[in-house]
N, C-alpha and C positions, 0 to 999 in steps of 0.2 A: 420220229416225227414230232413227238412232244418236246424233245430237247431242242429242236430247231425252232419251234414256235416260241418256247420260253426264252431262248437266246435272242431272238428278234425283239421280243418285248423288252428284255434287259437293255439291248442296244438302243432302243428308242428312249428308254428312261434315262440312260447314261447321256445320250445326245441332248436331252432337255436340260438335265443338270449341268452339262458342259456349257450350253449356251447361256444359262442363267448365271452360273458361277463366273464365267469369263467377263460378263459385264460388271459384276460386283467387284471382281479383282482389279479391273482397270479403273473403276470409279473411286476406289478407296484411297485414302491419303497415305496409308502406311502398308507395309508388307513385311513378312518375316525377314529379319536383317541377315544378309550373308556374312560369311566369316570375315571378309575384308572390312565391312562396316564396323564389326565388333572390334577389330584390331585398331582402326583409326580412333574409335571412341576410347579404347584403353589408353592410347597414347595421350589423348587430351586430358583424360582423368588423371593420369600420372603426373602430367605437367601442372595441373591445378592443385594436386596434393603437395607437390614440391614447392610451388610458390607459397602456399599457405604455411608450410613448415618453415620456410626461409623467413617470411614476415614475422612469424611468432618467435623466432630464435632470439635468445638473450643478446648475442653479439650483434645481431641486426638492430635490435632496439637500441643498444648502446651506441651504435654507429650513428643512428638518426638523432639521438638525444645529444650527442657531442657535436654533431655537424662537422666531423673531422674526415677529410677525404682519405687520409692514410688509414684510419680505422676501417672505413668502408672498403678500401682497397684490399686490406688484409683479409676481411671477411669474404669478399668476392673471390679472392684467389683460393681460399679454402673450398668454397663452394664449386669453383671451376674444376678443381681436382676431382670432385665427386661426379660431375656431369660435364664432360668437355664438348658435348654436342649443343649446349645451350649458351645463350648470351644473356648476361645479368645486368640490369640497370637499377640503380638506387636513385630515387627522385624525391627531393624534399618538397614539403607542402609549400605551395605558392611560388615555386621556382620553375622556370621554363627549361632549365638545363639540369642534367643529372650529375651526381657526384662522381660517378664512375661508369664507363670509362671515358666519357667526354660529353658530346652532345647527342641527343636522341635523334634518330632518323624520322623523316616526316610521318611515315605510317605509325611508328611506335609513339611519337609525340601526340598524334591524334588520339591514340588509344589511351594515353595517360590522361589527356584532357578530358576525354569522355568518362573515364573512370573517376576523375575528381568530381565531375558533376553528379554522377549517379552513386558515388561512394560504394562501388561494388566491383567485383572482378569482371574483366571483359576479355574478349578474344577477337583477334583479326589475323588473317593469313592469306598468303598466296604461296602454296607449298611450304609454308611455315606457320607456326602457332605462336602467339604472344598473349600472355595472361598477366594481369596486374592484381595486386593485393594491397590493401591499405595496411600501414604499420601504425598501430595504436599503442599508446603507453598505458601504464597502470591506472591513470585517471580517465581513460577513455578518449583522450585527445589524439586526433589523427595527426601524425608527424610527417607523413609522406606515403610513398608507394614503393613496392618492389615489383619490377617488371622482368618476367622471364620469357625469353623468346627462343624457340627451338625450331630448326628446319625439319621438315618431313620429306626428305628426298625419296622415300619409298612410296609416296602417295600415288604416283603414276603406276608403279609396279603392282600395288595393291588393287588399284582400280582395274588393271588388266585381268585380275583373277576373278572379277565379277562374272558369274556364269550367264552367258547370253547365247541364244541360238545363233547358228552361223549367218543366217540371212533374215531372220524373223524378229529382230529387236534392234533398238537403238538406245544408247545411254549417254548421259552428260553428267560430268561433275561440275556443280554450280557453286559459286561463292557469292554470298550476299554482303554488300557493303552499303551502308546508309540506305538510300532509296533505290539503288540499282543492283541487279544480279548479273554476274558475268559467268561465261562458260570457260572453265579451265581445261577440261579434256573431253574429247568425244570418242565414241566407239560405236561401230555398227552401221546400219543402213539409215542415213539421215532422212531418206524420203518417207520413212514410216512415221516421222514426227508430225507430219501434216495430215495423217489419216487416223490416228488413234490418240486418246487422252493419255496423260503420263501418270505413272505411279511414282510417288515421292518417297524416298527414304532419308529421313533426317538423321544426321550424325551429331549426337549430343555433345555439347561442350566445344563445338567448332563452328565456324561460319559456313561450313560446307553441307551440301546435301546432294543426293543422287536422284536424277530423274530418269525413269525407264519407260520407253514406248515399246509396246509389243504388237506385232502383226498377228492377230488372232487367227487369220485365215491361212497363214503360210508357215507359222512356226511349229515345227514338229515337236519341240520340247514342251509346248503348251498343251498339245493334244495327248502327249505321252502318258501322263497320269490317268487320264480318262480312258485311253486305249488299254492301259494296264488294268484299270478297274473292270472294264467290260470283259476282258479275257478272264480275269479272276472270277467275275460273277457267272460267266458262261461255264467255267470249269466247275464252280459250285453247283450250278443247276445240273450239269451233266453227271456230277457225282451222285446227287440225290435221286435223279431219274434211274441211274444204273442200280443204286442201292435198293430202290423199291422193285425194280424189274428183275434183277438176277440175284437179289439177296446176298450181296457181298458187302455187308455192313462193316465188317472188320477192315477190309481193304480200303473202303471209303474213308474210315476214320484215320487210317495210317497215312493216306494221301493228303487229307486235310491238315494233319500235323506237319507234313513236309511243307505244304504251302505256307502254313503259318510261320514256320521256321525261316523260310525264304524271305517273307515280308519283314520279319523282325531283324534278320541279318542285313537287309537293305537299309533299314532305318539306322543301324549301327555302322554302316559303311564297311562291312566285312562279310565276305562270302565263303562258304565251305567248298572243299574240292568237288563234292557230289551231293546231289539231292535225288536219291533213288525213288522212282515212281513205279508202282506195281500195276497200275491200270494202263492199258495200252492207249485208251482215249486221251490220257493226260500227257503223253510223251511229247507230242509236237507242240501243244501250247506251252508246256513247261519249258521247252527249248527256247521258245520265243521270249518268254518272260526272263529266262536266265540271260539272254543276250542283252535285253534292255537293262537288267540289274548290273551286268558287268560294265556296260557303258557308263551308267550313272555313278557306280562306286569308283570306277577308274578316274572319271573326271573330278570327283571329290577328293580322292587321294592325291591327284596331281595338283589341285589347287592348294590343298593343305601343305604338301611338300614345298611348293614354291613360296608359300607364305613364311616358312620357317628358314628360308635361305637368304643370305645377304646377296642382293642382285649383282653387286660389283665383284666381290671376291669369290663368290660361289662357295663360301663356307657358311656355317650356321650363323644366324643373326643373334642379337642380344636377347631377344625373347626366348629363343630356343636354349640359350646358354642358361637363363634363369630357371627354365624348366628342368634342364639336366642337373643343375646345381642342387635344386630342391630335391630331386630324386636321390642324388648321392648323399645329401645331408641326412636323409631319413635312415640310411644304413649305418651311420656312425654309432648308434646306440647298440648295434649288433657286433661291434668290434672291428669294422672295416676301416681301412685307411685310404684316403685319397689326397692327391696333390694337384696344385694348379700353377701354371706359368702365365704371367702377363708379359707381352711383347710390345715394344714400341719402335717403329722404324726411325732410325736416327736421321736427323736433318731432313725430315719430310717436308716441313714448311719451306725449306730452301729449294727443294725440288719444284714445289708449286710456283714459288716466286720466280725462279730462274727459267724453267721450261714450260710452265703453264699447267693448268689442271688436268689436261689430257695426259701429260706425262705422269702427274701424281697418281691419276686413276690406274695407269698401266703398272705403276709400282705396287699399288694395292693388289692388283690382279696377280702379278708375278709373285708377291710375297705369299698370298693365299695358296697359290699352286705349290710353291716350294715347301710350305708347311705340310700340305697334303701328301706330297711326294716323299717326305723324309721322316714322317711320324708313323706310329703303329696305327693299324686299322682300328684298334680299340680306343685310341685317343680322341677326344672331342675337341674340335677346333671351331672357334667362333670369333667373329669380328664385333667388338664392343662398340666401335664407332671411330671415325676418323682413321688414323693409322695405328689404332690400338687393337691388338688381338689377344685372345686368351686360349690356352690349351688346358683342358682337364685330363689328368692322368688317373682314370678310375682304378681303384684297388691297387694303388701304387704308393709305397712309402716314400718319404722325402729323400732318403739317400739314393733310392733307385731313380726317382724323378730327376735328381741332380745329374746322374749319369746319362739319362735320356736327353737332358738339355745340352750337355757337353757334346754328345754325339750329333744332335741337331745342328749346333753351331758349326761343327766341322764339316757337315754335309751341305749346308746351304750354299747356293751359288755366290760367287764374289761379285759378279757384275750382272746387271739387268739392262736390257735394251728398252728404253722408255719410248722413244719415237725413232723412226728410221734415221740412222746415223748418229744417234745420241745414246750413250750407255752411261750408267751411274753405278757406283759402288752400293752393294746391298749390305747394310750394317744395321744391327738392332741391339737394343738394350732390353734386359729381362729382369723380372722380379719373381722369385719362386717361394711358395709357401705350402702349407699342408692344412687340411681340415682336421679340427680336433673335436673329440666328443665333449670337451669343456666349452665349446663355442655356444653361445646362446643365440646367435644370429647367423643366418645363412651366409651373409656377406663378410663375416669376420675374417675368413681366410683371404677373401679377395682384397680386403683393406690391408692386411699384412703384406700381400704380394705387391700391391700398389706402392706401399711404403718402401719396399725393397727395390722396386723399379725406380723410384726417385733417388735412392742411394746410388744405383747403377749409373744414372744420368749425371749425377753430381761428381761421380768419380772418373768421368771422362768418356762415358758411353761405351757402346760396343762390348759390354760385359753383362754377366748375370750375377745378381746378388740374392742371397737367401735370408728369409726371415721365418724361423720356426715358430710354432705355437708356444705359448708360455707354459 
């Protein structure tokens, strides 16, 4: 009887906390940022660091001081080889046209004009980001601007990973431009927008922000933490009541430890196969809590997995590649050997120009599938961007990796159906290299492989060149 009374009091207390906290959560201007927001901010920060490095580079300064289009073009080509997903503009001070590659688009021109007035970096985007940085000589004189613009095609995919209840929430991806704000993407039940205030998630370094409206009366996910807290509190009350009435203090302590382990495992998004409970009164509540835990952890793992995949080719994306490369790079000091292969689809631009981007996308999909079908399960496949892929051969020396490359070329399909009735030859060029314990940077092997890839293209394409470490 005492347990029932205390549980009822706990339920009332949790209900009061829930009602108060829900109002606070909806009124606040910020909330804990989900994984997709952190990834978008990471892309914006990387772009900002890149444009700062380009503006400060000695060759860029020489380009602006000389005012020579050829010099600027040479520098831009070098930078394009490092990042083929971005568009680079060099703009001289006081000029309305850039030195390379031609004339600025209207949106980018306004960005440059605004940056010139404010003398600072700026950003503007609609599924793309553009950042400007002043170029200043040794005397502090501003010579012009470097503008780096990069598309963010994965923006919609990332927005889809934002965790929302099935029918209890609505979200919008907003973009601010001058004095107006426009909606880029919508998700959820739009009717909720007129009944509850919005929670705003700001994406630093971008013109985007996320607005979330939650239906506090219908959203199960919002009630879930408080329901879980009430169950846990009721279990604790039951434990202490039983401890004082039947003197089973040791069993109570053991069960409390199991509960704490479950809570800690939930926070780390990993659950054990079993959480043994010795007290009968705890079995059913623990089963309920375990079901909730499995649902929450499963959703988190699914969102994390999708964020690491390239949405088009369904292989790993560039961020996953960088994480895997960093992991392998740390093992070099222990004497392990790894190799990598960069692949580029031959005449990919011609496919897009001739048959359209839908056909180009189908070529990307087919190429990714062919790589997964014909490589080892231990090989790590990633799409770096555009039609460029990379394969990591963990714990594989260069001579063995060369054999695997030759076997891959022999097994790849000769033709791919792009659209109904239209097939195209599947040919690719490759650059192969190895990681060396003498490398001081993680991307050293990637740079060697990229140089080998350029040699393969210059020698007629449809072949693989090798560049070993010095």
